[in-house]
C-alpha positions in Angstrom: -8.9 -5.9 -32.4 -9.3 -7.3 -28.9 -10.6 -4.0 -27.7 -13.2 -4.0 -30.5 -14.2 -7.6 -29.7 -14.7 -6.9 -26.1 -16.6 -3.7 -26.8 -19.1 -5.6 -29.0 -19.5 -8.3 -26.3 -20.1 -5.7 -23.6 -22.6 -3.8 -25.8 -24.5 -6.9 -26.5 -25.0 -7.5 -22.7 -27.9 -9.6 -21.7 -30.3 -8.3 -24.3 -29.7 -11.3 -26.6 -31.0 -14.0 -24.2 -33.3 -16.6 -25.9 -35.7 -18.8 -24.1 -39.0 -20.5 -24.6 -41.0 -19.4 -21.6 -38.7 -21.3 -19.3 -37.6 -19.9 -15.9 -35.3 -16.9 -16.2 -33.8 -17.6 -12.8 -30.1 -17.5 -13.8 -30.2 -15.8 -17.2 -28.9 -12.4 -15.9 -26.3 -14.0 -13.7 -25.1 -16.2 -16.5 -24.9 -13.2 -18.9 -22.8 -11.2 -16.3 -20.4 -14.2 -16.3 -20.4 -14.2 -20.1 -19.4 -10.6 -20.3 -16.8 -10.5 -17.5 -15.2 -13.8 -18.7 -15.1 -12.7 -22.4 -17.3 -15.4 -23.7 -19.0 -14.4 -27.0 -21.8 -16.9 -26.6 -22.8 -18.9 -23.5 -25.6 -21.5 -23.3 -26.7 -23.5 -20.3 -29.5 -26.0 -19.4 -30.7 -27.7 -16.3 -32.8 -30.8 -17.0 -34.4 -33.7 -15.2 -35.5 -36.9 -16.9 -38.9 -35.4 -17.7 -38.5 -31.6 -17.9 -36.2 -28.7 -18.8 -35.9 -26.5 -15.8 -33.9 -23.8 -17.4 -32.4 -23.4 -20.9 -30.9 -20.2 -22.2 -28.4 -19.1 -24.9 -26.9 -15.6 -24.5 -24.6 -13.3 -26.4 -23.4 -13.4 -30.0 -22.5 -16.2 -32.5 -19.3 -14.4 -33.5 -17.3 -12.0 -31.2 -16.7 -9.3 -33.8 -20.3 -9.4 -35.2 -23.6 -8.4 -33.7 -25.2 -11.8 -34.5 -27.7 -12.5 -31.7 -27.7 -15.9 -30.0 -30.5 -18.2 -30.7 -31.7 -21.2 -28.8 -31.0 -23.6 -31.8 -27.4 -22.3 -32.1 -24.9 -25.2 -32.5 -21.7 -25.8 -30.5 -18.9 -28.3 -31.2 -19.0 -30.6 -28.1 -15.5 -32.1 -28.6 -14.9 -35.1 -26.3 -18.5 -35.1 -25.2 -18.9 -37.0 -28.5 -17.5 -39.9 -26.5 -20.6 -40.1 -24.4 -22.7 -40.5 -27.5 -20.4 -43.1 -28.9 -20.6 -45.1 -25.6 -24.4 -44.9 -25.6 -24.6 -46.2 -29.2 -22.2 -49.1 -28.2 -24.4 -49.9 -25.2 -27.5 -50.0 -27.4 -25.8 -52.4 -29.8 -24.8 -54.6 -26.8 -28.3 -54.4 -25.5 -29.5 -55.5 -29.0 -27.0 -58.4 -29.1 -25.1 -57.1 -32.0 -21.9 -56.8 -30.0 -20.5 -57.9 -26.7 -18.4 -55.8 -24.3 -15.9 -58.6 -24.5 -15.6 -58.6 -28.3 -12.0 -58.1 -29.1 -11.1 -55.4 -31.7 -9.2 -58.0 -33.6 -12.1 -60.5 -33.6 -13.7 -58.0 -36.1 -10.5 -57.0 -37.8 -8.3 -60.1 -37.8 -6.4 -58.8 -40.9 -5.0 -56.0 -38.7 -3.8 -58.2 -35.9 -0.5 -59.4 -37.4 1.0 -55.9 -37.5 -0.3 -54.8 -34.1 2.0 -54.8 -31.0 1.2 -57.8 -28.9 0.2 -55.7 -25.9 -3.0 -54.6 -27.8 -4.1 -57.9 -29.1 -6.6 -58.7 -26.4 -8.2 -55.3 -26.2 -12.1 -55.4 -26.0 -14.8 -53.0 -26.8 -15.2 -52.3 -23.1 -11.4 -51.7 -22.8 -11.4 -49.2 -25.5 -14.4 -47.3 -24.3 -13.2 -47.2 -20.7 -9.7 -46.0 -21.5 -8.1 -49.3 -20.4 -6.1 -49.5 -23.6 -2.6 -47.9 -23.4 -2.8 -46.5 -27.0 -0.9 -43.5 -28.1 -2.5 -40.2 -26.9 -3.3 -38.9 -30.4 -5.2 -35.7 -31.0 -5.9 -33.3 -33.8 -2.9 -31.1 -33.0 -0.4 -33.8 -33.5 1.9 -33.4 -36.6 1.9 -37.0 -37.6 0.5 -38.9 -39.3 0.0 -36.2 -42.1 -2.8 -36.0 -44.6 -0.5 -37.6 -47.2 0.0 -40.6 -44.9 -3.6 -41.7 -44.9 -5.5 -42.3 -48.2 -8.9 -43.4 -49.5 -12.3 -42.5 -48.0 -12.6 -41.1 -44.6 -13.6 -44.6 -43.2 -10.5 -46.0 -44.8 -8.3 -43.3 -43.3 -9.7 -44.0 -39.8 -8.8 -47.7 -40.3 -5.3 -46.7 -41.3 -5.1 -44.4 -38.3 -6.1 -47.2 -36.0 -3.5 -49.5 -37.5 -0.9 -46.8 -37.1 -2.0 -46.6 -33.4 -1.8 -50.3 -32.9 1.7 -50.3 -34.3 2.8 -47.5 -32.0 4.5 -47.9 -28.7 2.0 -47.8 -25.8 1.7 -45.0 -23.3 3.2 -45.3 -19.8 0.2 -45.1 -17.5 0.4 -44.1 -13.8 -2.9 -45.8 -13.2 -5.5 -48.0 -14.9 -6.9 -45.2 -17.1 -5.0 -44.1 -20.1 -6.7 -41.3 -22.1 -6.5 -41.8 -25.9 -8.6 -40.6 -28.7 -7.4 -43.6 -30.7 -9.3 -45.9 -28.2 -12.5 -44.2 -29.5 -11.4 -44.3 -33.1 -11.0 -48.1 -32.7 -14.3 -48.5 -30.8 -16.1 -46.5 -33.6 -14.7 -48.9 -36.2 -16.1 -51.8 -34.2 -19.5 -50.2 -34.1 -19.4 -49.7 -37.9 -18.2 -53.3 -38.6 -20.9 -54.9 -36.4 -23.7 -53.0 -38.0 -22.6 -52.3 -41.6 -23.4 -48.7 -41.0 -21.1 -45.7 -40.9 -20.6 -43.8 -37.6 -22.5 -40.9 -39.0 -25.4 -43.2 -40.0 -25.4 -44.6 -36.4 -25.7 -41.0 -35.0 -28.5 -40.3 -37.4 -30.3 -43.5 -36.0 -29.8 -42.0 -32.6 -31.3 -38.7 -33.8 -34.4 -40.4 -35.0 -34.8 -42.2 -31.6 -34.3 -39.1 -29.6 -35.8 -36.4 -31.8 -32.4 -34.7 -31.8 -30.3 -33.2 -34.6 -26.6 -34.0 -34.0 -24.4 -33.0 -36.8 -20.6 -33.1 -37.6 -17.8 -30.7 -37.8 -17.7 -27.0 -37.0 -21.2 -25.4 -37.1 -20.0 -22.5 -39.4 -18.7 -24.9 -42.0 -22.2 -25.9 -43.3 -23.7 -22.4 -42.4 -21.4 -19.4 -42.0 -24.2 -17.6 -40.0 -24.1 -20.4 -37.4 -22.0 -20.3 -34.2 -18.2 -19.5 -34.7 -15.6 -20.9 -32.3 -12.9 -18.6 -30.8 -9.4 -19.2 -29.4 -8.2 -17.7 -26.2 -7.4 -14.3 -27.9 -11.1 -14.2 -29.1 -10.1 -14.7 -32.8 -12.9 -16.4 -34.7 -12.1 -19.7 -36.3 -13.1 -19.5 -40.0 -15.0 -22.4 -41.7 -12.7 -25.2 -42.7 -12.5 -28.8 -43.6 -10.5 -30.2 -40.8 -9.5 -33.8 -42.0 -8.1 -34.7 -38.6 -11.4 -34.1 -36.9 -12.9 -36.4 -39.6 -10.3 -39.0 -38.4 -11.5 -38.6 -34.8 -15.2 -38.6 -35.7 -16.3 -41.1 -32.9 -14.0 -39.3 -30.4 -14.9 -35.7 -30.8 -16.4 -34.3 -34.0 -20.1 -33.8 -33.2 -21.9 -30.5 -32.9 -25.1 -29.9 -31.1 -27.6 -27.4 -29.9 -28.5 -27.3 -26.2 -31.8 -28.8 -27.0 -30.2 -31.7 -28.8 -27.9 -32.5 -25.9 -30.7 -32.0 -23.4 -32.7 -34.8 -25.1 -29.7 -37.1 -25.0 -29.0 -36.4 -21.3 -32.7 -36.8 -20.4 -32.7 -40.3 -22.1 -29.7 -41.3 -20.0 -31.4 -40.1 -16.8 -34.5 -42.0 -17.9 -32.6 -45.2 -18.5 -30.9 -45.0 -15.1 -34.3 -44.7 -13.5 -35.5 -47.8 -15.4 -37.8 -45.9 -17.8 -36.1 -46.1 -21.2 -36.5 -48.6 -23.9 -32.9 -48.1 -25.0 -31.2 -49.5 -21.9 -32.1 -51.1 -18.7 -31.4 -49.4 -15.3 -28.5 -51.9 -14.8 -27.1 -51.1 -18.2 -27.3 -47.4 -17.6 -25.5 -47.9 -14.2 -22.8 -49.8 -16.0 -22.5 -47.1 -18.7 -22.0 -44.3 -16.1 -20.3 -46.0 -13.2 -19.2 -49.6 -14.2 -15.6 -48.9 -13.7 -13.6 -46.8 -11.4 -12.5 -43.3 -12.5 -13.7 -43.6 -16.1 -16.7 -45.8 -17.1 -18.2 -46.0 -20.5 -17.7 -42.6 -21.9 -18.1 -40.8 -18.5 -15.7 -39.7 -15.8 -16.9 -40.6 -12.3 -17.1 -38.0 -9.5 -19.0 -37.0 -6.5 -20.6 -33.7 -5.5 -20.3 -31.9 -2.1 -22.9 -34.2 -0.5 -21.2 -37.4 -1.9 -23.9 -37.8 -4.5 -22.6 -39.5 -7.6 -21.8 -37.5 -10.7 -21.0 -38.7 -14.2 -19.3 -35.9 -16.2 -17.4 -35.1 -19.3 -15.7 -32.0 -20.7 -15.2 -31.2 -24.4 -12.4 -28.8 -25.4 -11.8 -29.0 -29.2 -9.7 -25.8 -29.5 -12.3 -23.1 -30.0 -15.4 -24.3 -28.0 -15.9 -25.7 -24.5 -18.7 -28.0 -23.4 -19.3 -29.3 -19.8 -22.0 -31.9 -18.9 -22.7 -33.2 -15.4 -25.2 -35.9 -14.5 -26.2 -35.9 -10.8 -27.9 -39.2 -11.2 -28.8 -39.7 -7.5 -30.5 -36.3 -7.6 -32.1 -37.0 -11.0 -30.7 -33.8 -12.5 -28.2 -32.8 -15.1 -26.4 -29.6 -16.0 -25.1 -28.6 -19.5 -23.0 -25.6 -20.3 -21.6 -24.6 -23.7 -19.3 -21.8 -24.8 -18.0 -20.8 -28.2 -14.6 -20.0 -27.0 -11.8 -22.1 -25.3 -9.8 -20.3 -22.7 -8.9 -20.7 -19.0 -11.0 -17.6 -18.2 -14.1 -19.1 -20.0 -13.6 -22.5 -18.2 -13.5 -20.7 -14.8 -16.6 -18.8 -15.7 -18.4 -22.0 -16.6 -17.4 -23.6 -13.3 -18.7 -20.5 -11.4 -22.1 -20.8 -13.2 -22.2 -24.6 -12.5 -21.6 -24.0 -8.8 -24.4 -21.4 -8.7 -26.8 -23.8 -10.5 -26.0 -26.7 -8.2 -26.6 -24.4 -5.2 -30.0 -23.4 -6.5 -31.2 -26.8 -7.7 -29.7 -29.2 -5.2 -32.3 -31.2 -3.3 
């Protein structure tokens, strides 16, 4: 099976590249990485606040099928969903519908009594900056089970948050404690403050940006869309993954490269003081307001000590990497429909080449 999969990928070569009259500077190089690193479909974009410098999608939607890649192909972006959640939160704070200092239990007082005391003062900012030592829950955890949480998806997310607040805290070696439950709780706060579901809030963002973010695996709604693959290149069939619905605001969005390019461009515009969504100061806070991890973004620097806000999504059968070089006014987005160490290394090599070419 693996031999057949790799043969299909090799035969596809670079002939399936899709572009819209954008520069082809790195398409051939990216496709060589795709083939040698056994990535069925690879997409990348380089954008500034006002233009798309490169955007290409190469390969096949499914490793064992000759389904040519297309520019509007959708990829699960995993934890890059957190950057979307943080931007929505920043908008609501900007609009005065919430404060960064609003406690979770200010909005959900009925849940406070059963919560451990160490969680009772947690604010929206604490949750979105991983300053809450909540249990490190993810979709691979065995408990709670589907039978443990009942009612609508929204009700199940509330029960999951309550379960997390009753759970013993993580032991943290530093100030940042990674937990998907932090973003589940933050998502509940956004819903409560607006009276709108998280999906409705994302649809509001779609209308503002002209994007088309969706939810779940792309091939669930359309079996001819992009399929994810595990490290053995086995395609993941369409499925209703209830745990991903629990983690909606933490990692359940799918997007095309165009969708996410529009999002990234708006963040760059905001940081430059040219967005109606956020002021420059608010965008600075979003990206760099706290050490190590700000509001949805990890802090880093490039080789020239320029500041970089970044995030990686790895939901099991896809990979997404997004890097905002804000001081250079440029961002890099790389998507793959396989999750493997080999693919991750190939994406890093491509990223390094793109930086080398586009660095000021």
